C-alpha positions in Angstrom: 113.9 49.2 -24.8 110.5 49.0 -23.3 109.4 47.2 -20.2 106.0 45.1 -20.6 103.7 47.2 -17.7 102.6 43.7 -15.6 99.6 46.1 -14.0 97.9 45.8 -17.3 95.3 43.7 -16.7 94.4 44.4 -13.3 94.9 47.3 -11.2 96.4 46.1 -7.5 100.0 45.8 -7.3 101.4 42.2 -6.6 101.6 41.3 -2.9 104.7 42.9 -1.2 106.7 42.9 2.1 106.1 39.6 3.3 102.5 39.6 2.4 102.2 36.1 0.3 104.2 34.6 3.7 100.8 36.2 5.2 98.1 34.6 2.3 100.1 31.4 2.8 99.7 30.7 6.8 96.3 31.4 6.6 95.8 27.7 3.9 98.6 26.2 6.4 96.0 23.7 7.6 95.0 22.8 4.4 98.0 21.1 2.1 96.3 21.0 -0.9 95.4 24.4 -1.2 99.0 25.5 0.6 100.5 23.7 -2.6 98.0 25.2 -4.9 98.6 28.9 -3.8 102.1 28.0 -3.3 103.0 27.5 -6.9 100.9 30.7 -7.7 103.0 33.0 -5.7 106.6 31.1 -5.7 106.5 30.1 -9.1 104.0 32.0 -11.1 101.7 29.4 -11.9 98.0 29.7 -13.0 95.2 27.8 -12.1 95.2 24.9 -14.8 99.2 24.7 -15.2 99.3 23.8 -11.7 96.0 21.0 -11.1 97.9 19.8 -14.1 101.1 19.1 -12.5 102.1 15.4 -11.5 105.0 14.0 -9.3 107.2 13.3 -12.5 107.9 16.4 -13.5 108.8 17.6 -10.2 112.8 17.4 -10.2 114.2 18.1 -6.7 117.5 17.8 -7.9 117.1 21.2 -10.3 114.8 22.8 -8.5 112.2 22.6 -11.5 108.9 21.5 -12.7 108.2 20.9 -16.4 104.7 22.6 -17.1 102.0 21.1 -19.5 99.9 23.7 -21.8 97.4 21.1 -23.1 96.4 23.9 -25.6 99.1 24.9 -27.3 100.8 21.6 -27.0 104.1 22.9 -25.3 105.9 22.2 -22.4 108.0 24.7 -20.4 111.1 24.0 -17.7 109.9 26.8 -14.4 112.7 26.6 -11.4 111.1 26.9 -8.3 112.7 28.4 -4.9 114.1 26.0 -2.5 111.4 26.6 -0.2 108.7 25.1 -2.5 110.9 22.2 -2.9 111.2 21.5 0.5 107.1 22.1 1.1 106.5 19.4 -2.0 109.2 16.9 -0.5 106.7 17.0 2.9 103.7 17.1 0.6 104.4 14.2 -1.4 104.8 12.2 1.4 101.3 12.6 2.9 99.7 12.6 -0.7 99.6 9.6 -2.7 98.1 10.9 -5.4 99.4 11.0 -9.3 98.8 14.8 -9.2 100.4 17.1 -6.7 97.9 19.4 -6.3 94.0 17.2 -5.7 91.1 19.6 -5.2 89.1 16.8 -5.1 88.4 17.0 -1.4 87.1 20.5 -1.5 84.4 19.2 -4.1 83.3 16.3 -2.5 82.5 18.9 0.7 80.4 21.3 -1.3 
């Protein structure tokens, strides 16, 4: 069995040895960006998948989120690490919107 080459699209290797944590520390003061990048780094979600997440898609008990692919009209369950689950709980208390990530404050300031 041949394993897939994960570097086909990108020449650079993935983040290693604490680089993800260092990157996230740089956006910690921006809650929406911190959550969005955390989903990318810890759960492997893409930009559109992250922006489409609703609070009703989050299952804290199962430590998972339901990710929808609107183009293919499919959905899948993605399990997330406890660290991300805890971040989501704290973020939910500060954010009243329907979506987990709202980038509107950043778009309005441009």
